[in-house]
NUTORKOL-925005 format. One line per field, with one value per residue: residue number from 1; x, y, z of N, C-alpha, C, CB in turn. Coordinates in nm, 3 decimals. Glycine has a CB too. Example, Ala and Ser with C-alpha at 12.3 -4.5 7.8 and 13.67 -1.06 7.14 Angstrom:
<lumgus>
n = (1, 2)
nX = (1.319, 1.285)
nY = (-0.569, -0.225)
nZ = (0.780, 0.708)
caX = (1.230, 1.367)
caY = (-0.450, -0.106)
caZ = (0.780, 0.714)
cX = (1.320, 1.290)
cY = (-0.330, 0.003)
cZ = (0.780, 0.787)
cbX = (1.131, 1.408)
cbY = (-0.447, -0.060)
cbZ = (0.905, 0.572)
</lumgus>
This chain:
<lumgus>
n = (1, 2, 3, 4, 5, 6, 7, 8, 9, 10, 11, 12, 13, 14, 15, 16, 17, 18, 19, 20, 21, 22, 23, 24, 25, 26, 27, 28, 29, 30, 31, 32, 33, 34, 35, 36, 37, 38, 39, 40, 41, 42, 43, 44, 45, 46, 47, 48, 49, 50, 51, 52, 53, 54, 55, 56, 57, 58, 59, 60, 61, 62, 63, 64, 65, 66, 67, 68, 69, 70, 71, 72, 73, 74, 75, 76, 77, 78, 79, 80, 81, 82, 83, 84, 85, 86, 87, 88, 89, 90, 91, 92, 93, 94, 95, 96, 97, 98, 99, 100, 101, 102, 103, 104, 105, 106, 107, 108, 109, 110, 111, 112, 113, 114, 115, 116, 117, 118, 119, 120, 121, 122, 123, 124, 125, 126, 127, 128, 129, 130, 131, 132, 133, 134, 135, 136, 137, 138, 139, 140, 141, 142, 143, 144, 145, 146, 147, 148, 149, 150, 151, 152, 153, 154, 155, 156, 157, 158, 159, 160, 161, 162, 163, 164, 165, 166, 167, 168, 169, 170, 171, 172, 173, 174, 175, 176, 177, 178, 179, 180, 181, 182, 183, 184, 185, 186, 187, 188, 189, 190, 191, 192)
nX = (0.195, 0.327, 0.597, 0.625, 0.391, 0.080, 0.016, -0.142, -0.342, -0.295, -0.528, -0.723, -0.642, -0.676, -0.952, -1.042, -0.963, -1.139, -1.394, -1.489, -1.465, -1.731, -1.639, -1.460, -1.455, -1.475, -1.505, -1.433, -1.169, -1.059, -1.084, -0.914, -0.673, -0.649, -0.621, -0.374, -0.209, -0.236, -0.110, 0.148, 0.215, 0.205, 0.423, 0.628, 0.604, 0.656, 0.922, 1.041, 1.001, 1.031, 1.301, 1.376, 1.473, 1.711, 1.852, 1.876, 2.033, 2.274, 2.450, 2.433, 2.521, 2.370, 2.323, 2.290, 2.029, 1.705, 1.496, 1.232, 1.276, 1.418, 1.220, 1.035, 1.187, 1.206, 0.933, 0.859, 1.031, 0.924, 0.683, 0.778, 0.891, 0.657, 0.515, 0.699, 0.681, 0.410, 0.366, 0.484, 0.333, 0.067, 0.085, 0.133, -0.098, -0.289, -0.218, -0.287, -0.565, -0.633, -0.585, -0.793, -0.792, -0.850, -0.664, -0.587, -0.576, -0.272, -0.186, -0.394, -0.449, -0.332, -0.010, -0.026, -0.287, -0.381, -0.507, -0.391, -0.098, -0.108, -0.310, -0.177, 0.032, -0.123, -0.230, -0.013, 0.128, -0.088, -0.167, 0.051, 0.045, -0.195, -0.120, 0.093, -0.046, -0.227, -0.059, 0.152, 0.110, -0.148, -0.112, 0.083, -0.067, -0.182, -0.350, -0.466, -0.488, -0.235, -0.122, 0.147, 0.216, 0.085, 0.232, 0.480, 0.423, 0.368, 0.620, 0.761, 0.642, 0.720, 0.993, 1.013, 0.920, 1.122, 1.342, 1.248, 1.263, 1.544, 1.842, 1.970, 2.118, 2.041, 1.781, 1.656, 1.669, 1.512, 1.260, 1.216, 1.211, 0.978, 0.792, 0.834, 0.745, 0.479, 0.384, 0.262, 0.005, -0.092, -0.101, -0.284, -0.508, -0.553, -0.606, -0.834)
nY = (-0.871, -0.631, -0.695, -0.864, -0.899, -0.837, -0.492, -0.283, -0.008, 0.229, 0.347, 0.163, -0.062, 0.026, 0.072, -0.192, -0.302, -0.192, -0.251, -0.554, -0.709, -0.847, -1.047, -1.200, -1.512, -1.848, -2.057, -1.944, -1.868, -2.119, -2.240, -2.074, -2.137, -2.400, -2.353, -2.225, -2.437, -2.608, -2.451, -2.449, -2.722, -2.742, -2.582, -2.739, -2.967, -2.850, -2.759, -3.003, -3.153, -2.988, -2.848, -2.590, -2.365, -2.465, -2.519, -2.259, -2.135, -2.266, -2.159, -2.226, -2.322, -2.121, -2.128, -2.390, -2.456, -2.472, -2.212, -2.257, -2.415, -2.231, -2.035, -2.183, -2.233, -1.971, -1.922, -2.118, -2.045, -1.796, -1.880, -2.013, -1.798, -1.653, -1.831, -1.839, -1.584, -1.573, -1.755, -1.655, -1.416, -1.512, -1.668, -1.476, -1.327, -1.520, -1.555, -1.300, -1.311, -1.506, -1.356, -1.182, -0.973, -0.852, -0.834, -0.712, -0.945, -1.036, -1.170, -1.209, -1.349, -1.625, -1.627, -1.702, -1.650, -1.406, -1.149, -0.927, -0.715, -0.503, -0.589, -0.803, -0.671, -0.523, -0.723, -0.857, -0.768, -0.669, -0.507, -0.334, -0.219, -0.076, 0.109, 0.246, 0.352, 0.523, 0.699, 0.780, 0.765, 0.892, 1.148, 1.249, 1.303, 1.102, 0.939, 1.149, 1.429, 1.477, 1.211, 1.174, 1.271, 1.082, 0.850, 0.936, 0.960, 0.693, 0.585, 0.718, 0.601, 0.326, 0.364, 0.455, 0.221, 0.039, 0.159, 0.142, -0.128, -0.174, 0.021, 0.000, -0.044, -0.247, -0.308, -0.063, -0.059, -0.284, -0.186, 0.020, -0.127, -0.271, -0.066, -0.007, -0.248, -0.251, -0.024, -0.027, -0.136, 0.053, 0.286, 0.202, 0.165, 0.427, 0.545, 0.413)
nZ = (3.142, 3.133, 3.098, 2.862, 2.724, 2.538, 2.454, 2.674, 2.744, 3.009, 3.111, 3.027, 3.171, 3.441, 3.436, 3.394, 3.633, 3.810, 3.705, 3.608, 3.293, 3.093, 2.930, 3.067, 3.179, 3.309, 3.117, 2.871, 2.925, 2.980, 2.728, 2.588, 2.711, 2.625, 2.348, 2.359, 2.445, 2.223, 2.029, 2.137, 2.118, 1.840, 1.770, 1.874, 1.708, 1.457, 1.491, 1.528, 1.293, 1.067, 0.910, 0.851, 0.997, 1.106, 0.870, 0.765, 0.962, 0.941, 0.763, 0.474, 0.134, -0.069, -0.339, -0.400, -0.373, -0.523, -0.670, -0.579, -0.348, -0.191, -0.158, -0.010, 0.220, 0.322, 0.360, 0.554, 0.758, 0.823, 0.934, 1.162, 1.302, 1.343, 1.513, 1.722, 1.830, 1.882, 2.092, 2.349, 2.367, 2.376, 2.604, 2.809, 2.777, 2.846, 3.114, 3.206, 3.160, 3.348, 3.571, 3.559, 3.376, 3.053, 2.792, 2.456, 2.179, 2.033, 1.799, 1.560, 1.331, 1.138, 0.989, 0.723, 0.659, 0.546, 0.345, 0.245, 0.249, 0.428, 0.604, 0.711, 0.859, 1.036, 1.193, 1.299, 1.536, 1.705, 1.926, 1.958, 1.707, 1.724, 1.923, 1.796, 1.579, 1.711, 1.858, 1.694, 1.404, 1.355, 1.491, 1.315, 1.096, 0.956, 0.688, 0.569, 0.346, 0.100, -0.119, -0.112, 0.138, 0.299, 0.237, 0.330, 0.604, 0.661, 0.611, 0.815, 1.037, 1.014, 1.031, 1.294, 1.423, 1.352, 1.480, 1.739, 1.788, 1.777, 1.755, 1.464, 1.154, 0.978, 1.066, 1.013, 0.731, 0.689, 0.782, 0.593, 0.358, 0.399, 0.377, 0.106, -0.011, 0.067, -0.040, -0.310, -0.249, -0.064, -0.221, -0.419, -0.260, -0.172, -0.417, -0.508)
caX = (0.174, 0.427, 0.725, 0.632, 0.260, 0.016, 0.016, -0.271, -0.327, -0.310, -0.670, -0.795, -0.606, -0.744, -1.094, -1.067, -0.945, -1.260, -1.512, -1.448, -1.534, -1.813, -1.568, -1.380, -1.527, -1.394, -1.511, -1.353, -1.029, -1.018, -1.067, -0.793, -0.561, -0.640, -0.562, -0.232, -0.142, -0.231, -0.004, 0.275, 0.240, 0.232, 0.561, 0.714, 0.600, 0.724, 1.066, 1.090, 0.991, 1.071, 1.438, 1.402, 1.555, 1.844, 1.918, 1.908, 2.137, 2.398, 2.523, 2.444, 2.548, 2.235, 2.309, 2.258, 1.884, 1.624, 1.414, 1.118, 1.325, 1.449, 1.095, 0.978, 1.266, 1.160, 0.794, 0.853, 1.098, 0.826, 0.589, 0.846, 0.897, 0.520, 0.486, 0.792, 0.627, 0.274, 0.364, 0.492, 0.221, -0.053, 0.109, 0.110, -0.240, -0.356, -0.190, -0.370, -0.704, -0.648, -0.586, -0.914, -0.770, -0.866, -0.590, -0.615, -0.498, -0.168, -0.181, -0.533, -0.457, -0.209, 0.070, -0.071, -0.429, -0.398, -0.536, -0.313, 0.020, -0.151, -0.380, -0.073, 0.099, -0.219, -0.256, 0.111, 0.144, -0.203, -0.171, 0.154, -0.007, -0.293, -0.046, 0.165, -0.146, -0.284, 0.036, 0.251, 0.055, -0.255, -0.057, 0.155, -0.165, -0.243, -0.357, -0.534, -0.402, -0.183, -0.072, 0.289, 0.220, 0.046, 0.347, 0.583, 0.382, 0.387, 0.765, 0.800, 0.595, 0.806, 1.124, 0.997, 0.910, 1.255, 1.426, 1.195, 1.319, 1.686, 1.908, 2.050, 2.095, 1.967, 1.639, 1.605, 1.649, 1.394, 1.141, 1.196, 1.170, 0.837, 0.718, 0.844, 0.662, 0.339, 0.350, 0.159, -0.127, -0.133, -0.138, -0.407, -0.618, -0.580, -0.662, -0.966)
caY = (-0.786, -0.524, -0.745, -0.921, -0.931, -0.734, -0.358, -0.241, 0.128, 0.243, 0.373, 0.037, -0.147, 0.077, 0.046, -0.335, -0.332, -0.149, -0.317, -0.672, -0.722, -0.968, -1.150, -1.282, -1.623, -1.969, -2.136, -1.875, -1.877, -2.259, -2.260, -2.001, -2.219, -2.513, -2.299, -2.202, -2.567, -2.655, -2.373, -2.497, -2.851, -2.715, -2.535, -2.856, -3.047, -2.776, -2.761, -3.141, -3.212, -2.894, -2.807, -2.462, -2.280, -2.526, -2.498, -2.117, -2.098, -2.340, -2.091, -2.318, -2.268, -2.091, -2.161, -2.533, -2.471, -2.418, -2.099, -2.308, -2.454, -2.108, -1.971, -2.264, -2.206, -1.842, -1.936, -2.193, -1.962, -1.696, -1.948, -2.037, -1.668, -1.622, -1.914, -1.801, -1.464, -1.602, -1.830, -1.570, -1.323, -1.584, -1.710, -1.363, -1.292, -1.621, -1.519, -1.183, -1.356, -1.573, -1.248, -1.101, -0.863, -0.899, -0.752, -0.751, -1.054, -0.979, -1.239, -1.243, -1.439, -1.695, -1.553, -1.740, -1.622, -1.263, -1.119, -0.811, -0.685, -0.417, -0.673, -0.879, -0.588, -0.485, -0.837, -0.919, -0.729, -0.580, -0.405, -0.235, -0.148, 0.023, 0.213, 0.325, 0.427, 0.627, 0.796, 0.824, 0.785, 0.994, 1.282, 1.295, 1.339, 0.982, 0.932, 1.268, 1.515, 1.422, 1.073, 1.181, 1.285, 0.953, 0.761, 0.987, 0.922, 0.548, 0.566, 0.762, 0.500, 0.208, 0.404, 0.452, 0.081, -0.020, 0.214, 0.091, -0.263, -0.157, 0.114, -0.090, -0.013, -0.358, -0.292, 0.052, -0.105, -0.372, -0.101, 0.091, -0.226, -0.300, 0.045, -0.025, -0.361, -0.222, 0.098, -0.045, -0.155, 0.180, 0.377, 0.153, 0.194, 0.572, 0.578, 0.353)
caZ = (3.027, 3.134, 3.050, 2.729, 2.668, 2.457, 2.511, 2.727, 2.794, 3.154, 3.140, 3.011, 3.285, 3.562, 3.419, 3.415, 3.775, 3.880, 3.650, 3.532, 3.166, 3.082, 2.853, 3.159, 3.242, 3.315, 2.994, 2.768, 2.965, 2.962, 2.584, 2.548, 2.760, 2.532, 2.225, 2.385, 2.445, 2.084, 1.963, 2.190, 2.053, 1.700, 1.762, 1.895, 1.586, 1.350, 1.515, 1.521, 1.160, 0.963, 0.940, 0.785, 1.082, 1.114, 0.741, 0.753, 1.058, 0.918, 0.656, 0.360, 0.001, -0.116, -0.481, -0.412, -0.363, -0.633, -0.624, -0.502, -0.216, -0.118, -0.117, 0.097, 0.341, 0.373, 0.404, 0.681, 0.859, 0.865, 1.024, 1.290, 1.370, 1.387, 1.632, 1.828, 1.893, 1.927, 2.219, 2.469, 2.375, 2.422, 2.743, 2.898, 2.770, 2.927, 3.253, 3.237, 3.168, 3.477, 3.671, 3.545, 3.283, 2.916, 2.696, 2.317, 2.120, 1.946, 1.671, 1.533, 1.215, 1.100, 0.892, 0.588, 0.646, 0.524, 0.206, 0.203, 0.331, 0.538, 0.702, 0.781, 0.959, 1.140, 1.280, 1.347, 1.677, 1.698, 2.031, 1.925, 1.590, 1.774, 1.993, 1.696, 1.503, 1.796, 1.911, 1.596, 1.270, 1.354, 1.514, 1.196, 0.995, 0.900, 0.543, 0.519, 0.266, -0.025, -0.117, -0.075, 0.285, 0.357, 0.223, 0.422, 0.739, 0.669, 0.624, 0.949, 1.133, 1.009, 1.083, 1.439, 1.465, 1.339, 1.588, 1.865, 1.806, 1.809, 1.665, 1.382, 1.013, 0.917, 1.098, 0.938, 0.594, 0.697, 0.789, 0.467, 0.257, 0.422, 0.314, -0.038, -0.052, 0.096, -0.113, -0.415, -0.189, -0.004, -0.331, -0.480, -0.165, -0.176, -0.547, -0.529)
cX = (0.283, 0.558, 0.723, 0.497, 0.206, 0.013, -0.126, -0.254, -0.353, -0.458, -0.753, -0.767, -0.679, -0.894, -1.128, -1.043, -1.069, -1.383, -1.466, -1.532, -1.618, -1.743, -1.481, -1.472, -1.442, -1.390, -1.423, -1.204, -0.976, -0.996, -0.941, -0.668, -0.541, -0.579, -0.412, -0.155, -0.132, -0.122, 0.134, 0.312, 0.270, 0.376, 0.658, 0.719, 0.676, 0.874, 1.124, 1.097, 1.031, 1.207, 1.474, 1.494, 1.697, 1.921, 1.962, 2.025, 2.271, 2.485, 2.543, 2.490, 2.413, 2.216, 2.276, 2.107, 1.815, 1.546, 1.293, 1.162, 1.358, 1.321, 1.027, 1.054, 1.222, 1.020, 0.785, 0.926, 1.003, 0.723, 0.652, 0.857, 0.760, 0.486, 0.573, 0.743, 0.486, 0.273, 0.382, 0.376, 0.095, -0.036, 0.080, -0.034, -0.322, -0.338, -0.277, -0.518, -0.730, -0.650, -0.707, -0.898, -0.777, -0.793, -0.624, -0.527, -0.397, -0.163, -0.321, -0.550, -0.324, -0.138, 0.025, -0.216, -0.453, -0.416, -0.459, -0.195, -0.018, -0.225, -0.281, -0.008, 0.005, -0.243, -0.132, 0.132, 0.038, -0.205, -0.067, 0.110, -0.107, -0.223, 0.025, 0.068, -0.197, -0.184, 0.143, 0.183, -0.051, -0.200, 0.024, 0.059, -0.231, -0.240, -0.433, -0.436, -0.355, -0.135, 0.074, 0.302, 0.184, 0.162, 0.459, 0.550, 0.401, 0.535, 0.813, 0.759, 0.686, 0.949, 1.120, 0.995, 1.046, 1.346, 1.378, 1.249, 1.465, 1.743, 2.011, 2.017, 2.015, 1.817, 1.578, 1.578, 1.527, 1.266, 1.113, 1.158, 1.024, 0.751, 0.719, 0.753, 0.513, 0.290, 0.249, 0.019, -0.179, -0.179, -0.266, -0.527, -0.654, -0.646, -0.804, -1.048)
cY = (-0.681, -0.571, -0.787, -0.941, -0.823, -0.600, -0.321, -0.100, 0.132, 0.263, 0.246, -0.056, -0.103, 0.051, -0.101, -0.376, -0.295, -0.227, -0.433, -0.684, -0.850, -1.080, -1.239, -1.387, -1.749, -2.046, -2.075, -1.885, -2.019, -2.290, -2.190, -2.078, -2.340, -2.469, -2.276, -2.334, -2.625, -2.581, -2.419, -2.632, -2.836, -2.669, -2.651, -2.943, -2.980, -2.782, -2.902, -3.193, -3.118, -2.834, -2.672, -2.373, -2.335, -2.506, -2.353, -2.077, -2.165, -2.280, -2.182, -2.246, -2.247, -2.127, -2.308, -2.558, -2.412, -2.298, -2.144, -2.346, -2.332, -2.038, -2.050, -2.247, -2.074, -1.851, -2.008, -2.118, -1.855, -1.757, -1.976, -1.907, -1.630, -1.701, -1.874, -1.676, -1.486, -1.664, -1.740, -1.473, -1.392, -1.631, -1.595, -1.313, -1.391, -1.590, -1.400, -1.223, -1.426, -1.471, -1.156, -0.979, -0.919, -0.806, -0.794, -0.868, -0.992, -1.043, -1.287, -1.339, -1.508, -1.614, -1.584, -1.702, -1.471, -1.238, -0.998, -0.791, -0.596, -0.496, -0.757, -0.795, -0.540, -0.599, -0.898, -0.891, -0.622, -0.473, -0.297, -0.154, -0.041, 0.139, 0.305, 0.409, 0.546, 0.737, 0.842, 0.860, 0.895, 1.133, 1.337, 1.337, 1.222, 0.981, 1.051, 1.355, 1.445, 1.279, 1.071, 1.192, 1.153, 0.855, 0.805, 0.950, 0.772, 0.515, 0.607, 0.659, 0.378, 0.240, 0.402, 0.308, 0.013, 0.029, 0.166, -0.049, -0.255, -0.057, 0.034, -0.060, -0.122, -0.347, -0.171, 0.013, -0.197, -0.289, -0.030, -0.005, -0.266, -0.192, 0.029, -0.138, -0.335, -0.102, 0.077, -0.063, -0.024, 0.276, 0.334, 0.182, 0.341, 0.611, 0.528, 0.354)
cZ = (3.018, 3.073, 2.904, 2.662, 2.578, 2.530, 2.550, 2.781, 2.944, 3.190, 3.128, 3.128, 3.412, 3.555, 3.445, 3.559, 3.855, 3.836, 3.562, 3.405, 3.163, 3.005, 2.942, 3.221, 3.230, 3.184, 2.886, 2.800, 2.948, 2.814, 2.533, 2.593, 2.669, 2.399, 2.242, 2.382, 2.304, 2.007, 2.009, 2.127, 1.905, 1.681, 1.780, 1.770, 1.472, 1.369, 1.502, 1.377, 1.046, 0.999, 0.879, 0.867, 1.089, 0.983, 0.728, 0.843, 1.030, 0.808, 0.534, 0.233, -0.065, -0.262, -0.503, -0.411, -0.485, -0.581, -0.542, -0.360, -0.131, -0.071, -0.005, 0.228, 0.405, 0.431, 0.539, 0.792, 0.912, 0.960, 1.160, 1.369, 1.423, 1.513, 1.750, 1.901, 1.948, 2.067, 2.342, 2.481, 2.424, 2.566, 2.838, 2.891, 2.853, 3.075, 3.295, 3.248, 3.301, 3.592, 3.658, 3.456, 3.142, 2.819, 2.553, 2.274, 2.025, 1.809, 1.638, 1.417, 1.197, 0.993, 0.748, 0.561, 0.635, 0.376, 0.155, 0.297, 0.449, 0.646, 0.780, 0.890, 1.067, 1.238, 1.342, 1.495, 1.699, 1.804, 2.006, 1.803, 1.633, 1.843, 1.894, 1.614, 1.585, 1.830, 1.812, 1.463, 1.266, 1.389, 1.396, 1.084, 0.928, 0.749, 0.485, 0.441, 0.141, -0.008, -0.076, 0.076, 0.353, 0.350, 0.316, 0.566, 0.762, 0.686, 0.763, 1.054, 1.132, 1.049, 1.235, 1.490, 1.458, 1.451, 1.725, 1.893, 1.848, 1.710, 1.586, 1.236, 0.943, 0.945, 1.028, 0.792, 0.589, 0.698, 0.658, 0.355, 0.274, 0.358, 0.163, -0.087, -0.030, 0.014, -0.226, -0.358, -0.130, -0.114, -0.400, -0.390, -0.166, -0.309, -0.567, -0.402)
cbX = (0.037, 0.450, 0.769, 0.701, 0.164, -0.127, 0.075, -0.325, -0.423, -0.226, -0.725, -0.756, -0.452, -0.717, -1.139, -0.979, -0.823, -1.284, -1.600, -1.461, -1.433, -1.945, -1.481, -1.311, -1.668, -1.445, -1.656, -1.396, -1.011, -1.123, -1.190, -0.793, -0.585, -0.780, -0.631, -0.212, -0.217, -0.368, -0.022, 0.268, 0.120, 0.135, 0.588, 0.663, 0.455, 0.676, 1.097, 1.001, 0.853, 0.964, 1.535, 1.271, 1.495, 1.833, 1.824, 1.787, 2.091, 2.365, 2.660, 2.310, 2.642, 2.205, 2.437, 2.324, 1.831, 1.527, 1.366, 1.055, 1.448, 1.531, 1.000, 0.975, 1.418, 1.164, 0.712, 0.914, 1.223, 0.756, 0.540, 0.987, 0.950, 0.418, 0.507, 0.932, 0.626, 0.204, 0.472, 0.622, 0.196, -0.083, 0.254, 0.205, -0.290, -0.304, -0.040, -0.352, -0.737, -0.533, -0.460, -0.960, -0.632, -1.016, -0.438, -0.594, -0.590, -0.035, -0.080, -0.610, -0.496, -0.240, 0.218, -0.054, -0.505, -0.277, -0.683, -0.402, 0.130, -0.241, -0.482, 0.035, 0.165, -0.351, -0.328, 0.232, 0.293, -0.328, -0.150, 0.291, -0.072, -0.391, 0.055, 0.248, -0.264, -0.336, 0.103, 0.357, -0.005, -0.366, 0.031, 0.249, -0.102, -0.383, -0.423, -0.596, -0.282, -0.068, -0.089, 0.358, 0.124, -0.078, 0.396, 0.597, 0.236, 0.331, 0.839, 0.737, 0.450, 0.804, 1.164, 0.869, 0.808, 1.317, 1.425, 1.041, 1.305, 1.764, 1.975, 2.022, 2.229, 2.022, 1.621, 1.705, 1.775, 1.401, 1.156, 1.323, 1.260, 0.806, 0.779, 0.989, 0.703, 0.320, 0.474, 0.194, -0.121, -0.017, -0.024, -0.397, -0.579, -0.449, -0.576, -0.953)
cbY = (-0.721, -0.475, -0.861, -1.051, -0.956, -0.777, -0.255, -0.340, 0.225, 0.362, 0.480, -0.032, -0.144, 0.228, 0.087, -0.417, -0.257, -0.001, -0.217, -0.800, -0.722, -0.935, -1.084, -1.194, -1.643, -2.059, -2.146, -1.727, -1.831, -2.355, -2.209, -1.859, -2.266, -2.575, -2.169, -2.132, -2.664, -2.636, -2.222, -2.510, -2.943, -2.610, -2.426, -2.939, -3.074, -2.630, -2.706, -3.231, -3.259, -2.781, -2.912, -2.390, -2.269, -2.676, -2.536, -2.033, -2.133, -2.482, -2.044, -2.388, -2.365, -1.944, -2.126, -2.612, -2.405, -2.527, -2.018, -2.429, -2.544, -2.013, -1.958, -2.411, -2.201, -1.738, -2.013, -2.332, -1.897, -1.636, -2.079, -2.098, -1.559, -1.654, -2.062, -1.778, -1.349, -1.695, -1.935, -1.493, -1.259, -1.704, -1.759, -1.249, -1.291, -1.762, -1.486, -1.075, -1.451, -1.675, -1.167, -1.057, -0.792, -0.908, -0.762, -0.633, -1.158, -0.992, -1.358, -1.118, -1.362, -1.840, -1.586, -1.890, -1.679, -1.183, -1.095, -0.684, -0.617, -0.305, -0.764, -0.927, -0.468, -0.443, -0.941, -0.869, -0.675, -0.659, -0.470, -0.303, -0.247, -0.043, 0.151, 0.233, 0.336, 0.567, 0.738, 0.714, 0.655, 0.955, 1.278, 1.186, 1.424, 0.968, 0.802, 1.349, 1.562, 1.509, 1.007, 1.302, 1.396, 0.896, 0.758, 1.141, 0.960, 0.479, 0.647, 0.898, 0.458, 0.147, 0.546, 0.525, 0.005, 0.013, 0.368, 0.088, -0.346, -0.294, 0.233, -0.241, 0.008, -0.493, -0.279, 0.169, -0.178, -0.461, 0.000, 0.167, -0.352, -0.311, 0.181, -0.055, -0.485, -0.194, 0.158, -0.165, -0.263, 0.242, 0.385, 0.003, 0.151, 0.652, 0.522, 0.211)
cbZ = (3.033, 3.276, 3.133, 2.735, 2.778, 2.420, 2.411, 2.837, 2.720, 3.206, 3.045, 2.878, 3.307, 3.580, 3.278, 3.322, 3.830, 3.857, 3.568, 3.617, 3.049, 3.015, 2.746, 3.270, 3.177, 3.425, 2.944, 2.757, 3.111, 3.021, 2.508, 2.609, 2.906, 2.508, 2.185, 2.521, 2.536, 2.015, 1.993, 2.345, 2.072, 1.645, 1.867, 2.015, 1.545, 1.345, 1.653, 1.604, 1.138, 0.944, 0.891, 0.758, 1.224, 1.146, 0.626, 0.787, 1.198, 0.883, 0.707, 0.334, -0.084, -0.096, -0.556, -0.299, -0.235, -0.690, -0.744, -0.573, -0.229, -0.206, -0.238, 0.057, 0.308, 0.263, 0.299, 0.663, 0.800, 0.744, 0.962, 1.267, 1.274, 1.275, 1.600, 1.771, 1.794, 1.828, 2.218, 2.469, 2.239, 2.331, 2.760, 2.864, 2.623, 2.895, 3.272, 3.129, 3.051, 3.498, 3.660, 3.677, 3.309, 2.879, 2.720, 2.222, 2.046, 2.011, 1.674, 1.506, 1.087, 1.050, 0.909, 0.569, 0.766, 0.580, 0.188, 0.198, 0.246, 0.487, 0.632, 0.681, 0.892, 1.076, 1.204, 1.266, 1.710, 1.707, 2.168, 1.897, 1.492, 1.871, 2.090, 1.604, 1.463, 1.923, 2.030, 1.573, 1.220, 1.454, 1.637, 1.145, 0.893, 0.947, 0.499, 0.637, 0.348, -0.078, -0.255, -0.144, 0.331, 0.284, 0.077, 0.408, 0.765, 0.543, 0.517, 0.981, 1.100, 0.871, 1.031, 1.481, 1.378, 1.201, 1.583, 1.861, 1.676, 1.803, 1.743, 1.418, 0.941, 0.968, 1.249, 0.944, 0.541, 0.824, 0.899, 0.429, 0.266, 0.574, 0.355, -0.078, 0.024, 0.247, -0.169, -0.502, -0.081, 0.080, -0.432, -0.509, -0.023, -0.157, -0.655, -0.580)
</lumgus>
């Protein structure tokens, strides 16, 4: 978990070392191992039969593709990225379950199984989302106060996340674009 797995607080880890959670049992861990193997096989099938990543990496002439083909390339690339991150996180969570520690699941939903952009980001790297919410968003004031402050806090959070990944202008722009794309949902939620 320390190297690449879901984020578990120190207090939770120490508590689980003293008192094993009732959720740790052989049947549940075996089913989780089976789910991991199914995800691994799914990734193999996707990489073998869908060429979205190979097409994207080959520097193609983008104008040769129709808008539908471009959207499908982006859609399938997003699924490959989702699986690429899901596999190590589930592997290290499985390892932790075998060691008697029950960390949170990082990918709770498939990338296509989200009804909102906020739900997508809450489920993408759930343990990191919880950490950022607890230690960055809430200390900044969260969504309390004015709508402008809530949007500013949201922007600060995604700026922090972009810088946490790497100090890179492209990642900063990525974080700010996410805020721009999620902004209509955030404002609608605050209004209604």
